[in-house]
N, C-alpha and C positions, 0 to 999 in steps of 0.2 A: 775204684772210685772211680771217677773220669774230675779230671784239673782241665780249662781251656787256662792260659794264661796269654794273654792279651797286649800289646802296644805298640806302641812306635819305637823305633832306632832311637838303639842305645836307652830302655827304657829302664831295665834293669828284668829284665823275662824271663833270657836266660837264670841269671842267677838267683832268681825269687824257687822257678824251677826249680836248682838244684838243687836251693834251702830243702824245699819239700822235699823232693824224691832223696835227703839225706837221711829226712827228720821222718819218713814213711819207716826208719828198721827195714825193710822188703829188701833183698838183695838190687841190684839198679844195674837195667840194661839202658843203656843209652842209646835213641835211632834218628845215626847223623843226615841229616836227607844232602845235605853242602857238600858241593864242586868243587874241586881249587883248580878255576879256570883261567886264575888268572896270581899273579903272587904276595899281592895286599886277599885276597882272598886266601890262601895257601893258610898264611900271615893273621888270618881272625881261626881260622881251625882251628894250628898249633895253639894261641895260648886258650883255644876253649876244652882239649885236650888237657894244656898245662895245669889248668882250671881246678878241672874234674877230679872226683879222687882216684890212687893208681888199682880201687879193687872195683871200679865198674870194671863193665863188660859194653865196650860198641862197636858196633855194629855198626857200620858203611849202608846206609842202602840211598841211593839220589832216585828210586824210579818209584822199586815194586815195598812199596809200605804196608797195605794190607796185607801183603805174604809174612811180611816180617813183625807186623803185630803176633799174628796168631800165630808166627811158628818159636816166638822168642813171649807170649803172655803165659802165666803161674801165677797163681790165685800167691805163692809167696815173695813175687815179684813185683816188680815199679818198672814199667818203660817209662824214659824219660824221653819225648820224640822234640828234636831241635833240627827241624823249622820247622810248619804246615807248611808258610810262602816260599823258601826255597824248593819243596816238592813240589809247589804249583808251577815256578822255574821251568826245572827240572819237565814235565812234566809239556807244556807249551813247547820247550826246546823239540821236546821228542816226535812233537804235533800228534802227542795222543787225545784219546777221546777224552773228554774233564769230569764232561755227567759219569760215565759209565766206573770211569777213572775216583771220582768222591764217593758213589756208590757201594762203590768197597773195599773205601776205607770207609767208611760209614755202617757198612755191614761186621767187618772186620771191627770193628770198636764197640760195634752195639754185644759182640759175641765174647770177647776176651774177658778173661780173668783179672785178679790182679788188681792194681795202683795203674794209673794212666795220666800220664801229665804232658800235657796238650803245648807249643809255643811256637805264637803265629801272632804276623808281624797284621797292624790293626790296618788298610791302606784305606779305609775307602775317610779317612777322616779333611783329608787336604782338597787339593783344584781335581777336578776330571784331567787322567795325564792327553800330553797329546802321541799320539800315533795311535793303530789298530794296535798291537799286544800289548805297552804297555795301558789302556784300555779295556784289553782281556786278561790284561793276568789282575788288574783289579777287582773287575766283577768275581774271576773265577776264586780270588780269594777273599775275596767276601761272602760269596756262596759261602765257600767252607767253612771258615764261620761262622756265618751263619746254623750250617750241618751240624758244627765245632759242637756247639754250642747248646743247640736242643740236647744234644748227645751228652753232653757234661754234669755232672750232679757239683757239679761250683765253675763261678766265672772269675777272672779279675784281669782288668783291668790295668797295666803299670802305665802311671806317668811321673819321668826324673828320682826312678828307687821307690817312688812309693805306691803301697796297692790300693785299690779301689773295689769291692767288691760288688759286684753284677748278680750274681746267682747264688745263692747253696747256702754250706756253711762260709761261721769265718774262719782265715786264714789260720792257721797253726803255728807258724814262722812268722816271723817279720821279715821287711823286704830291705 
């Protein structure tokens, strides 16, 4: 099963995804895409690490997400990927071919076994950002979210810590 958890900043996305992963009863592999470019981001990463159960395996993969999925997927595992929009940022900064990267990621998701939980920011609900890179980020994130939602069995939008079912079966764990 593929689940996509969307929401704005501090909406409860990661917490919801972690609760779902814990409730799966499967071995959890946490694939983190964040990079600590400054002290504040390092503190965020540390907080996320501290909140996760110690028995989960964490893989830090800022760029090669499709490869990480294919390398770690298995029927007895739950892959929790947090987060797609940070991955988009990393790809844009690396000047990657976003279309090719998105296609590779979607192919990996289609071919993966086990449960997959994707976390992503919903960036398209605000104003059109100023600056070419900011607009490109919003566009690429939106296209990736659309592609992921099309593949997902379940899509949830988190708002103020409350889950709103968009697609698929109702959540088994409350927010």
